[in-house]
C-alpha positions as CSV (number, residue, x, y, z in Angstrom):
1,M,0.1,0.1,0.2
2,S,1.2,3.2,-1.1
3,S,0.8,6.5,0.5
4,K,2.3,10.2,-0.4
5,T,5.0,11.3,1.7
6,N,4.4,13.6,4.3
7,R,8.0,14.5,5.1
8,G,7.9,17.8,3.1
9,I,6.2,20.6,1.8
10,F,7.1,19.9,-1.8
11,Q,8.6,17.1,-3.4
12,I,11.7,16.4,-5.6
13,G,10.3,17.0,-9.2
14,D,7.7,19.5,-8.0
15,V,7.4,22.4,-10.4
16,L,6.5,25.8,-9.0
17,N,4.6,28.5,-10.6
18,N,5.5,26.4,-14.0
19,T,9.2,27.7,-13.4
20,Y,11.3,26.3,-10.7
21,R,11.6,22.5,-10.5
22,I,12.5,21.2,-6.9
23,D,15.5,19.0,-7.2
24,K,17.1,19.0,-3.5
25,V,16.0,19.4,0.1
26,L,18.7,22.1,1.9
27,G,16.8,22.4,5.1
28,L,13.8,21.2,7.2
29,G,12.7,23.6,10.0
30,G,9.9,23.9,12.6
31,T,8.2,26.7,10.7
32,S,9.7,26.7,7.1
33,E,11.8,24.5,4.8
34,V,14.4,25.4,2.2
35,Y,14.8,23.6,-1.1
36,R,17.1,23.9,-4.0
37,A,15.4,24.3,-7.2
38,K,16.2,25.0,-11.1
39,S,14.6,27.6,-13.4
40,E,13.0,25.7,-16.1
41,I,13.1,28.8,-18.4
42,S,16.8,30.3,-17.5
43,G,18.2,27.2,-15.9
44,R,19.2,29.5,-13.0
45,V,19.7,27.7,-9.8
46,V,17.8,29.2,-6.7
47,A,16.7,28.4,-3.3
48,V,13.3,28.4,-2.3
49,K,12.2,29.1,1.3
50,A,8.5,27.5,2.0
51,L,6.3,28.1,5.0
52,R,4.6,25.1,6.5
53,T,1.0,24.8,5.6
54,E,0.1,25.7,9.3
55,F,1.6,29.2,9.0
56,S,1.0,29.9,5.5
57,R,-1.9,31.8,6.5
58,D,-0.7,33.5,9.7
59,E,-0.2,37.1,9.3
60,A,2.8,37.3,11.7
61,F,4.5,34.8,9.5
62,L,3.7,36.4,6.3
63,A,5.1,39.7,7.5
64,L,8.3,38.1,8.3
65,M,8.4,36.5,4.8
66,T,7.4,40.1,3.3
67,R,10.3,41.4,5.4
68,E,12.8,39.2,3.7
69,E,11.3,40.0,0.1
70,E,12.0,43.7,0.9
71,M,15.7,42.9,1.1
72,R,15.8,42.7,-2.6
73,E,16.2,46.4,-2.6
74,I,19.6,45.8,-1.2
75,R,22.1,45.0,-3.9
76,H,25.7,43.7,-2.5
77,D,27.7,40.6,-3.2
78,A,28.0,39.8,0.7
79,I,24.0,39.6,1.0
80,V,21.9,37.0,-0.5
81,R,20.0,38.1,-3.4
82,Y,16.2,38.0,-2.6
83,Y,13.3,37.8,-5.4
84,D,9.7,37.7,-4.7
85,N,7.1,35.7,-2.5
86,Q,4.8,33.5,-4.3
87,R,1.7,31.5,-3.6
88,T,1.0,27.9,-5.0
89,D,-2.5,27.0,-5.9
90,D,-3.1,24.9,-2.4
91,G,-2.0,27.9,-0.5
92,H,1.8,27.1,0.2
93,V,3.9,30.7,0.3
94,Y,7.5,30.4,-0.7
95,L,10.6,33.0,-1.1
96,V,12.5,32.7,-4.2
97,M,16.2,33.7,-3.4
98,D,19.6,33.0,-4.8
99,Y,21.0,29.6,-4.2
100,V,24.7,30.1,-2.7
101,D,26.7,27.0,-2.9
102,G,29.1,26.3,-0.4
103,P,29.9,25.5,3.7
104,G,28.3,27.8,6.4
105,L,30.5,29.1,9.3
106,D,28.3,26.6,11.2
107,R,30.1,23.8,9.5
108,K,33.7,25.2,9.9
109,L,32.9,25.6,13.6
110,K,31.8,21.9,13.7
111,D,34.9,21.0,11.7
112,G,37.4,22.6,14.2
113,G,37.1,26.4,13.4
114,M,39.1,28.6,10.9
115,S,42.1,30.3,11.0
116,A,42.4,34.0,12.4
117,E,43.7,35.2,8.8
118,D,40.6,33.7,7.2
119,L,38.2,35.1,9.9
120,L,39.7,38.7,9.5
121,I,38.8,38.3,5.6
122,V,35.4,37.2,6.7
123,A,34.8,39.9,9.0
124,R,35.8,42.5,6.2
125,R,33.4,41.0,3.7
126,V,30.3,40.6,6.6
127,A,30.9,44.3,7.7
128,E,30.7,45.7,3.9
129,G,27.3,43.9,3.7
130,L,26.1,45.2,7.0
131,V,27.0,48.4,5.6
132,A,24.6,48.3,2.9
133,A,21.9,46.8,5.1
134,H,21.9,49.3,7.8
135,R,22.1,52.2,5.1
136,K,18.7,51.0,4.5
137,N,17.9,50.9,8.1
138,I,17.8,47.2,8.0
139,V,19.3,45.3,11.1
140,H,19.8,41.5,10.6
141,R,19.2,40.6,14.5
142,D,20.3,37.1,14.2
143,L,23.9,37.0,12.6
144,S,25.2,33.4,13.7
145,P,27.8,31.0,11.8
146,D,24.8,29.1,10.2
147,N,23.8,32.8,8.7
148,I,27.0,33.1,6.7
149,I,27.9,31.0,3.7
150,L,31.2,30.9,2.2
151,R,30.5,30.5,-1.5
152,D,32.8,27.7,-2.9
153,G,34.3,27.6,0.7
154,D,36.2,31.2,-0.3
155,P,36.4,33.6,2.8
156,N,36.5,36.4,0.4
157,D,32.9,35.6,-1.1
158,A,31.3,35.1,2.3
159,V,27.5,35.9,2.0
160,I,24.9,36.9,4.6
161,I,21.7,35.2,4.3
162,D,18.3,34.6,6.3
163,F,17.2,38.2,7.0
164,G,13.8,37.1,8.1
165,I,14.1,35.9,11.8
166,A,11.1,33.0,11.8
167,K,9.0,32.6,14.5
168,D,9.8,29.5,16.7
169,T,7.0,27.9,18.8
170,N,8.7,24.8,19.5
171,P,9.4,23.9,23.3
172,G,13.0,24.7,24.3
173,A,13.8,26.7,21.1
174,E,16.6,29.1,21.2
175,T,15.0,31.9,19.1
176,I,12.6,34.4,20.6
177,V,10.9,36.8,18.2
178,G,8.8,39.6,19.0
179,N,9.5,43.3,20.0
180,E,11.2,41.9,23.2
181,F,13.8,40.0,21.6
182,A,15.0,38.7,18.4
183,G,18.0,36.4,18.1
184,K,19.8,33.6,19.4
185,Y,21.1,33.7,22.9
186,A,24.5,32.5,21.8
187,Y,25.2,35.3,19.7
188,A,22.6,38.0,20.7
189,A,24.0,41.4,22.2
190,P,23.1,41.9,25.8
191,E,21.0,44.9,25.1
192,Q,18.5,42.4,23.0
193,L,17.6,40.5,26.0
194,S,15.7,43.6,26.9
195,G,14.3,44.3,23.6
196,Q,16.7,47.2,22.7
197,T,18.1,46.4,18.9
198,D,20.1,48.6,16.5
199,A,22.9,48.4,14.1
200,R,25.0,47.9,17.1
201,A,23.7,44.4,18.0
202,D,24.7,43.1,14.6
203,I,28.4,44.1,15.5
204,Y,28.1,42.3,18.7
205,A,27.0,39.3,16.9
206,L,29.4,39.4,14.3
207,G,32.3,39.6,17.0
208,A,30.8,36.9,18.8
209,L,30.7,34.2,15.9
210,L,34.2,35.2,14.8
211,L,35.2,33.9,18.2
212,S,33.3,30.9,18.1
213,T,34.4,29.8,14.8
214,F,37.9,30.6,15.6
215,R,37.8,28.3,18.6
216,G,35.6,25.8,17.1
217,K,33.5,25.8,19.8
218,K,29.9,27.2,20.7
219,P,29.7,29.8,23.3
220,N,28.7,28.9,26.7
221,I,25.4,30.5,27.8
222,G,24.4,28.5,30.8
223,N,21.3,26.4,31.2
224,N,18.6,29.1,32.0
225,L,17.9,32.7,31.4
226,M,19.5,33.8,34.5
227,D,22.6,32.3,33.2
228,V,22.1,34.1,30.0
229,V,21.8,37.7,31.9
230,K,25.0,37.2,34.1
231,I,27.1,35.8,31.2
232,K,26.1,38.5,28.8
233,A,27.0,41.3,31.0
234,Q,30.7,40.1,31.2
235,P,33.1,40.7,28.2
236,L,34.1,37.6,25.8
237,D,36.7,35.6,26.9
238,T,39.4,36.0,24.0
239,N,42.8,35.0,25.6
240,G,44.7,32.8,23.1
241,V,43.2,34.5,20.3
242,P,45.8,36.2,18.1
243,E,46.2,39.8,17.2
244,P,44.4,41.8,15.4
245,L,41.7,39.3,15.5
246,K,41.7,39.7,19.3
247,S,41.3,43.3,19.5
248,L,38.9,43.5,17.0
249,I,36.5,40.9,18.6
250,D,37.2,42.7,22.1
251,R,36.0,46.2,20.3
252,M,33.1,44.6,18.6
253,T,31.8,42.9,21.6
254,T,31.9,45.3,24.7
255,P,28.7,44.5,26.7
256,D,28.0,48.2,26.9
257,R,27.1,49.1,23.5
258,A,27.7,52.7,24.1
259,H,31.6,51.8,24.3
260,R,31.5,49.2,21.3
261,L,32.5,49.7,17.6
262,Q,29.6,51.8,16.9
263,T,28.9,51.0,13.1
264,A,30.0,48.5,10.2
265,Q,31.8,51.0,8.6
266,A,33.7,51.3,11.7
267,V,34.7,47.7,12.0
268,L,36.0,48.4,8.4
269,D,38.0,51.3,9.4
270,A,39.3,49.0,12.3
271,L,40.5,46.5,9.7
272,A,42.1,49.0,7.5
273,P,46.0,49.2,7.4
274,A,47.5,51.8,9.8
275,D,49.1,53.3,7.0
276,A,46.1,54.1,4.8
277,P,45.6,57.6,3.8
278,D,43.8,59.8,5.8
279,D,41.2,60.7,3.0
280,D,40.4,56.8,2.9
281,R,39.6,56.6,6.6
282,T,36.0,57.0,8.4
283,V,36.0,59.7,11.0
284,V,33.5,58.9,13.9
285,V,32.2,62.1,15.4
286,R,30.8,61.5,18.8
287,R,27.7,63.8,19.7
288,I,27.5,65.1,22.9
289,A,24.1,65.1,24.3
290,P,22.1,65.2,27.9
291,D,20.8,61.7,27.3
292,P,22.8,59.5,29.6
293,T,22.1,56.6,26.8
294,P,24.4,57.7,23.9
295,E,23.0,57.1,20.7
296,A,25.0,55.6,17.8
297,P,27.3,58.0,16.4
298,T,27.0,59.6,13.0
299,V,29.6,58.5,10.4
300,T,30.7,60.3,7.8
301,Q,33.2,59.4,4.8
302,A,35.3,63.1,4.9
303,P,37.6,64.1,7.5
304,V,36.1,66.5,9.8
305,A,36.9,70.1,9.3
306,P,38.7,71.9,12.2
307,A,36.0,74.2,14.1
308,E,35.7,77.7,13.0
309,T,36.7,80.4,15.4
310,T,35.0,83.9,16.3
311,P,37.0,86.6,14.4
312,P,38.8,88.9,16.7
313,S,36.8,91.9,15.2
314,A,33.5,90.2,16.4
315,A,31.6,92.2,19.1
316,P,31.6,90.1,22.3
317,P,28.0,88.5,23.0
318,K,25.8,90.9,25.1
319,R,25.0,89.7,28.8
320,R,21.7,91.4,29.0
321,G,19.1,88.9,30.5
322,I,21.3,86.4,32.1
323,V,20.0,87.1,35.7
324,P,16.4,86.5,34.8
325,I,17.4,83.3,32.7
326,L,19.2,81.8,35.6
327,A,16.4,82.4,38.0
328,V,14.2,80.4,35.7
329,L,16.9,77.7,35.5
330,A,17.1,77.5,39.3
331,V,13.4,77.3,39.9
332,A,13.6,74.4,37.2
333,A,16.5,72.9,39.0
334,M,14.7,72.8,42.3
335,G,11.2,71.4,40.8
336,A,13.4,68.2,39.2
337,G,15.4,67.9,42.4
338,A,12.1,67.7,44.2
339,Y,10.8,65.1,41.6
340,V,13.6,63.2,41.4
341,S,14.1,62.8,45.2
342,G,10.4,61.7,45.4
343,A,9.2,64.6,47.3
344,L,6.4,65.1,44.7
345,D,5.4,61.6,44.5
346,G,2.1,62.4,46.3
347,L,1.2,64.8,43.4
348,F,2.4,63.1,40.5
349,G,2.7,59.3,41.5
350,P,5.8,57.3,41.4
351,R,8.2,58.3,38.8
352,Y,9.4,55.5,36.3
353,P,11.2,55.8,33.2
354,V,9.1,55.9,30.0
355,V,9.8,52.7,27.6
356,D,8.7,52.2,24.1
357,P,8.1,49.4,23.0
358,Y,6.3,48.5,26.5
359,T,6.4,44.8,26.6
360,L,6.1,41.9,29.1
361,V,6.5,38.2,28.5
362,V,5.3,35.6,31.1
363,S,5.7,32.0,30.0
364,R,6.1,28.3,31.0
365,A,7.4,25.5,28.8
366,E,6.2,22.2,29.5
367,N,8.1,20.4,32.4
368,E,9.8,23.7,33.1
369,Q,9.4,26.7,35.5
370,P,7.5,29.7,34.8
371,L,9.8,32.9,33.7
372,A,8.7,36.5,33.6
373,V,10.6,39.3,31.9
374,G,9.6,42.7,30.7
375,H,8.1,45.9,32.2
376,V,5.2,46.6,34.7
377,P,3.7,49.8,35.6
378,S,3.3,49.1,39.4
379,E,5.0,47.6,42.6
380,S,1.7,45.8,42.9
381,A,2.0,44.1,39.6
382,R,5.4,43.2,40.1
383,D,4.9,42.0,43.3
384,A,1.7,39.7,42.0
385,L,4.0,38.4,39.3
386,D,6.7,37.7,41.4
387,S,4.2,35.7,43.7
388,L,2.3,33.9,40.9
389,V,6.0,33.0,39.2
390,G,7.6,32.2,42.5
391,Q,4.8,29.7,43.6
392,S,6.0,27.3,40.7
393,G,9.6,28.0,41.7
394,G,10.2,30.3,38.5
395,T,12.1,33.6,38.5
396,T,11.1,37.1,37.3
397,E,13.3,39.8,35.5
398,L,10.6,42.8,35.9
399,T,11.3,46.5,35.3
400,L,9.1,49.1,36.7
401,A,8.4,51.5,33.8
402,T,5.9,54.1,32.2
403,G,4.2,53.5,28.8
404,D,1.4,53.9,26.4
405,I,-0.9,51.6,28.1
406,P,-4.6,51.4,29.2
407,S,-5.3,52.5,33.0
408,S,-6.1,48.7,33.6
409,W,-3.1,47.0,31.8
410,D,-1.5,45.8,34.8
411,A,-5.0,44.2,36.1
412,D,-6.0,43.1,32.8
413,V,-2.8,41.2,31.9
414,L,-2.6,39.5,35.5
415,R,-6.3,38.2,34.6
416,L,-5.1,36.7,31.6
417,V,-2.0,35.3,33.0
418,D,-4.0,33.7,35.6
419,A,-6.3,32.2,33.3
420,V,-3.6,30.2,31.3
421,S,-1.1,29.7,34.3
422,H,-2.8,26.4,35.2
423,L,-1.7,24.8,31.7
424,P,1.4,22.6,31.2
425,D,2.6,24.8,28.6
426,W,1.7,28.6,28.1
427,R,3.0,32.2,27.0
428,V,1.4,35.6,27.4
429,H,3.3,38.4,25.3
430,A,1.9,41.8,25.8
431,D,3.2,44.4,23.6
432,A,1.3,47.8,24.9
433,Q,-2.3,47.0,24.2
434,R,-2.0,44.0,22.0
435,V,-1.6,40.5,23.8
436,Q,-0.8,37.2,22.1
437,I,-1.4,34.1,24.2
438,S,-0.4,30.6,23.4
439,G,-1.1,27.5,25.3
440,L,-1.6,23.9,25.7
441,T,-4.2,21.6,26.9
442,Y,-4.9,18.0,26.8
443,D,-8.8,18.6,27.0
444,K,-10.7,19.5,23.9
445,T,-13.3,21.0,25.8
446,E,-10.9,23.4,27.7
447,Q,-9.3,24.2,24.5
448,D,-12.6,25.4,23.1
449,T,-14.0,27.3,26.4
450,L,-10.7,28.9,27.0
451,T,-10.1,30.2,23.6
452,A,-13.5,31.7,23.6
453,A,-12.8,33.4,27.2
454,L,-9.7,34.9,26.4
455,T,-10.8,36.6,23.0
456,D,-14.6,37.2,23.5
457,G,-15.0,37.4,27.3
458,E,-14.7,40.1,29.9
459,I,-11.3,38.7,30.8
460,K,-9.4,40.5,28.4
461,G,-10.5,44.0,29.6
462,A,-9.1,47.0,27.6
463,L,-6.7,44.5,25.9
464,D,-6.5,43.3,22.3
465,V,-6.1,39.7,22.7
466,V,-5.3,36.8,20.2
467,A,-5.1,33.6,21.4
468,R,-4.2,30.1,20.4
469,I,-4.7,27.2,22.6
470,D,-3.3,24.0,21.2
471,L,-4.6,20.6,21.8
472,G,-1.5,18.4,23.0
473,P,0.7,17.3,22.5
474,R,2.3,20.0,20.3
475,F,4.9,17.2,18.7
476,L,3.1,14.1,18.9
477,D,5.7,11.0,19.1
478,P,4.5,8.2,16.8
479,Q,5.3,5.4,19.2
480,T,2.8,6.7,21.6
481,L,0.1,5.5,18.8
482,A,1.7,1.9,19.0
483,P,-0.7,0.7,21.8
484,I,-3.8,1.6,19.9
485,L,-2.3,-0.1,16.6
486,Q,-1.6,-3.2,18.4
487,A,-4.8,-3.4,20.1
488,H,-6.8,-3.2,16.8
489,Q,-4.3,-5.4,14.7
490,N,-6.7,-8.4,13.6
491,C,-5.6,-9.0,10.1
492,G,-1.7,-8.2,10.0
493,D,0.1,-5.0,11.0
494,L,-1.0,-1.6,11.2
495,Q,1.5,0.6,10.1
496,V,2.0,4.7,10.8
497,M,3.2,5.9,7.0
498,D,6.0,8.5,6.7
499,A,6.2,9.6,10.3
500,P,8.4,12.9,10.8
501,L,11.3,12.3,12.8
502,T,10.5,14.9,15.3
503,G,7.0,13.9,15.6
504,Y,3.9,15.1,14.4
505,P,3.5,18.9,14.8
506,N,0.0,20.4,15.3
507,G,-1.7,20.6,12.1
508,G,-0.1,17.8,10.7
509,Q,-1.8,14.6,9.3
510,V,-1.4,11.1,10.7
511,V,-1.7,8.2,7.9
512,V,-2.2,4.8,9.2
513,A,-2.4,2.0,6.7
514,G,-3.0,-1.9,6.7
515,R,-5.7,-4.5,6.7
516,L,-8.8,-5.0,9.2
517,E,-11.2,-7.9,9.4
518,S,-14.0,-5.6,10.1
519,A,-15.7,-2.0,9.6
520,A,-16.5,-2.0,13.4
521,T,-12.6,-2.6,14.0
522,R,-12.0,0.4,11.9
523,D,-14.6,2.6,13.6
524,S,-13.2,2.0,16.9
525,L,-9.4,2.3,15.5
526,S,-10.5,5.7,14.0
527,D,-12.2,6.9,17.4
528,Q,-9.2,6.0,19.6
529,L,-6.6,7.5,17.2
530,T,-8.6,10.7,16.8
531,E,-8.9,11.3,20.4
532,A,-5.1,10.6,20.9
533,I,-3.7,13.0,18.0
534,G,-5.2,16.0,19.3
535,D,-5.1,18.9,16.5
536,R,-4.0,16.8,13.6
537,S,-5.7,14.9,10.9
538,L,-6.3,11.2,10.4
539,A,-6.4,9.5,7.1
540,L,-7.1,5.5,7.5
541,E,-5.7,3.8,4.5
542,V,-6.9,0.4,5.3
543,D,-8.6,-2.4,3.4
544,I,-11.5,-4.3,5.1
545,L,-11.1,-7.8,4.3
546,N,-13.1,-10.8,6.5
547,P,-11.8,-13.0,9.3
548,T,-11.2,-15.8,6.7
549,L,-9.1,-13.4,4.6
550,C,-7.1,-12.2,7.5
551,L,-6.5,-15.5,8.6
552,I,-4.9,-16.6,5.3
553,D,-3.0,-13.6,4.8
554,G,-1.5,-13.9,8.2
555,V,0.6,-17.2,7.0
556,L,0.8,-16.5,3.4
557,P,4.3,-15.1,2.6
558,N,4.8,-11.7,1.0
559,V,5.8,-13.2,-2.6
560,P,5.4,-10.9,-5.9
561,E,2.5,-11.1,-8.1
562,A,3.1,-13.0,-11.8
563,G,0.5,-11.4,-13.8
564,V,-1.8,-14.3,-13.8
565,G,-5.2,-13.0,-14.6
566,I,-8.4,-13.7,-13.1
567,D,-11.9,-13.2,-15.1
568,F,-15.3,-13.2,-13.5
569,K,-18.5,-14.4,-15.9
570,N,-22.3,-14.6,-15.6
571,G,-22.9,-18.2,-15.6
572,A,-26.5,-17.8,-17.2
573,D,-25.0,-15.8,-20.5
574,G,-21.6,-16.2,-20.5
575,A,-21.1,-12.3,-20.2
576,L,-18.0,-10.9,-18.5
577,N,-18.6,-9.4,-15.4
578,A,-16.0,-6.6,-14.8
579,T,-17.0,-5.5,-11.3
580,G,-16.9,-9.0,-9.6
581,D,-20.2,-8.1,-7.9
582,F,-22.4,-11.1,-7.8
583,Y,-26.1,-11.0,-6.3
584,V,-28.0,-13.8,-4.6
585,G,-29.2,-16.4,-7.1
586,Q,-26.4,-15.7,-9.7
587,N,-23.8,-18.3,-10.8
588,P,-20.3,-17.0,-10.9
589,V,-18.0,-18.4,-13.4
590,I,-14.3,-18.0,-12.7
591,E,-11.4,-18.4,-15.2
592,V,-7.6,-18.1,-14.4
593,I,-5.5,-16.6,-17.5
594,V,-2.0,-17.8,-17.2
595,P,0.7,-15.8,-19.1
596,P,2.9,-17.3,-21.7
597,E,6.2,-17.6,-19.8
598,M,4.8,-19.4,-16.9
599,T,5.0,-22.9,-18.5
600,E,6.4,-25.4,-15.6
601,G,5.7,-25.7,-12.0
602,Y,2.2,-26.2,-10.3
603,L,-0.8,-24.1,-10.0
604,F,-3.0,-24.0,-6.8
605,V,-6.3,-21.9,-6.9
606,S,-8.7,-21.4,-3.8
607,A,-11.4,-19.3,-3.1
608,L,-11.6,-18.0,0.8
609,D,-15.1,-16.8,1.6
610,V,-16.7,-14.8,4.3
611,S,-18.1,-17.8,6.0
612,G,-14.5,-18.9,6.9
613,N,-14.7,-21.8,4.2
614,V,-12.1,-22.5,1.8
615,F,-13.1,-24.0,-1.7
616,H,-10.1,-25.3,-3.5
617,L,-10.7,-24.8,-7.2
618,L,-7.3,-26.5,-8.4
619,P,-6.3,-29.3,-7.8
620,N,-9.6,-31.0,-6.3
621,L,-11.4,-34.0,-6.9
622,F,-12.9,-32.8,-10.3
623,M,-9.4,-31.3,-11.6
624,T,-6.6,-33.5,-9.8
625,D,-3.9,-32.4,-12.2
626,N,-2.2,-29.2,-11.5
627,S,0.9,-29.4,-13.3
628,L,1.5,-26.7,-15.7
629,A,3.1,-29.0,-18.1
630,D,0.1,-31.0,-18.6
631,L,-2.6,-28.1,-18.3
632,R,-1.0,-26.5,-21.2
633,A,-0.4,-30.0,-23.2
634,G,2.0,-28.3,-25.7
635,R,-0.2,-24.9,-26.0
636,E,1.7,-21.7,-26.0
637,G,0.6,-18.2,-25.2
638,D,-1.9,-17.2,-22.7
639,L,-3.4,-20.3,-21.2
640,R,-7.1,-19.8,-19.9
641,L,-8.3,-22.4,-17.4
642,R,-12.1,-22.1,-16.1
643,V,-12.1,-23.4,-12.4
644,A,-15.5,-22.6,-11.6
645,H,-18.2,-23.5,-14.3
646,S,-21.9,-22.4,-15.2
647,A,-24.6,-24.3,-13.4
648,A,-25.8,-25.9,-16.5
649,D,-22.3,-27.4,-17.0
650,G,-22.1,-28.5,-13.5
651,Q,-25.2,-30.3,-13.5
652,D,-24.0,-33.8,-14.5
653,G,-21.7,-33.6,-11.3
654,S,-18.5,-33.6,-13.1
655,K,-17.5,-29.8,-12.8
656,L,-17.5,-27.4,-9.7
657,A,-20.5,-24.8,-9.9
658,F,-21.5,-22.1,-7.4
659,L,-24.8,-20.2,-6.7
660,V,-24.9,-17.0,-4.4
661,D,-27.2,-17.6,-1.5
662,D,-27.8,-15.4,1.5
663,T,-25.5,-17.4,4.1
664,S,-22.2,-16.0,3.1
665,L,-22.5,-12.4,1.6
666,G,-19.5,-10.3,1.6
667,K,-16.0,-10.6,0.0
668,T,-14.7,-13.8,-1.5
669,K,-10.7,-13.7,-2.4
670,I,-9.9,-15.9,-5.4
671,I,-5.8,-16.5,-4.7
672,V,-3.6,-18.2,-7.5
673,I,-0.3,-19.5,-6.0
674,H,2.6,-20.7,-8.5
675,S,5.2,-22.9,-7.0
676,D,8.1,-25.0,-8.1
677,R,6.8,-28.2,-6.9
678,Q,3.5,-29.3,-4.9
679,I,3.4,-27.7,-1.7
680,F,0.9,-30.2,0.0
681,D,1.3,-33.7,1.1
682,G,-1.8,-35.1,-1.0
683,L,-4.8,-33.5,-2.6
684,R,-6.7,-31.1,-0.2
685,P,-10.6,-31.8,0.4
686,T,-12.6,-29.7,-2.0
687,T,-13.7,-27.7,0.9
688,E,-12.2,-27.2,4.2
689,S,-12.0,-24.7,6.8
690,A,-9.9,-21.6,6.9
691,G,-8.1,-22.7,10.2
692,G,-7.1,-26.1,8.4
693,Y,-6.1,-24.4,5.3
694,A,-3.8,-21.7,7.3
695,D,-2.3,-24.7,9.1
696,A,-1.4,-26.3,5.9
697,L,0.0,-23.4,4.4
698,A,2.3,-23.0,7.5
699,Q,3.5,-26.4,7.1
700,R,3.8,-26.2,3.2
701,L,6.4,-28.1,1.6
702,G,7.5,-26.2,-1.7
703,S,8.5,-22.8,-2.0
704,L,6.0,-20.1,-3.4
705,N,6.8,-18.2,-6.7
706,S,4.1,-15.9,-7.0
707,L,0.6,-15.2,-5.5
708,D,-2.1,-13.6,-7.7
709,S,-5.5,-12.5,-6.3
710,R,-8.8,-10.9,-7.2
711,I,-11.8,-10.1,-5.0
712,L,-15.3,-11.3,-5.7
713,T,-18.1,-9.8,-3.7
714,T,-21.5,-11.5,-3.3
715,L,-24.4,-9.0,-2.4
716,E,-28.1,-9.0,-1.6
717,R,-30.5,-7.3,-4.1
């Protein structure tokens, strides 16, 4: 039994949009898959990135794909060339981009690392690409060794790929996406943990991945988020890295982004030879501002001209009005001091810094402790979250802050968190007024009622809530279905077809194939599997036989067919019955057509009916000789043997004939076995029980060359 593979969105040989023929799978991820394809028109080789079915209608994922498509505006050899998004007729969304053939830095890392000299070349090349991207205000946010490919293995031809960070909902995934954080913990800049991302985050990530690729070892980021925060606050250990790579990495990965190399162009300048002409150097002008958090400095390609001085003949500035201005400043200073000291809290409330975006993520992965990270507007909200998370042994990293949020924000968010906190796996992501909630339950009723309550009920308060509660598990291990299959196996093995190595995701399809002896068994199997697989569809590709057929099939070996034909005719008029359906009172005539190449050995023909009886059509008391040589008697070509005759021909008792009655309606299987020698010790009775025949088959003397079969169905009018 065959079933279309369920391992990928596209199959080798598929042609997309009448243009791109898929010829290789490059990678299968949790949300998307990447393929190599060739244009049928131009012959150009491209890469195709496709969203999985369950994400192709999700606006958030489509937005990320669109973000990658916008990268086509950037033309630089160090950045993969993007083309456009397309959608197939069945709804799959895919993005076409250049195919970059060569190893990624992740492969170099696994193979033991790269030399400092080659990595300096890679650093220059990637920095050049980042200059082009940052000029368009596009920050990668997820630079890591697997996102840099060495075309043809050449460090001089490094290419940055994957500018669209895919949202990963897999439990334990290292990449988090949203306004609060994007990037892999191992290479992310410290400020990304609190949602602050600009071009300097890419500078940090590039330095971190250069260090890892040199050492041939992934960074140590600890075992939990608290470890990550502590480790990220420390400078990277560059001991043993040769100069000038060491100093470059140190300057790129300073934890405080204000003291880091500020632009990709600054990285290029740091890589420039010391004797480069001044006109070729980039001058960094640091802007002095009262804001204690320095912004990324302005970069210009020209030398800075000396500041102009006031000509000696210029009149000195007048001092009129300076006293009133100082008085105003003094009053302002007194007010600011009172505000900062808290003396005015009674009038204005507590003073917290204003943040934008205003985010809070409270989550718990299955079998893990909960975690709360982000902003809260009050001490009471902070204390409530500390208590809720702490009761389950979790941790919090909460910052008191002011933002553009409804006045009931803290109470509304706390209600939402409380509503899902009993689930085994859940996540509440508040981005100002918008809240995204995901969760997992093993109860279908709870899935429906909780989804409705979160999105339509009063529980959401003033917030805009989008909720998705999955029916678990999120990834179904095919082995968990084995007990159900074993309990229903009454006609050979039942098998799960093309099960994904990582398990079935929610929204996937479970295909079970095999044979069963009754429709009642199939219905029971369907009910139990449907309950067990949760938010997945079920396809049962099973044949319903009968107990007799199942018993015999259990002892027959898996031998090939030989092309022996089986024809059914109506005994009354000799007309061909193409369907094999016969009604009560009708007389089936059965003929076996032996192909020309089958000239030696022995033929065995039997009918296995629904009542548990086996009728031996050849050999039997009416036709004792089943030798092919004797049956052919020198005739060549197709040999047509009638093994069940019309009622008229069987009236004299010399031939076997049947009439359909209402005692054994259902499927009868006609089987034709070809063997080199006799397989039974003596002649079998014309009619015997299925059990007796099964025992005889199990002890057969000869080996079987082939087995052909066809179903004859008896019906009531």
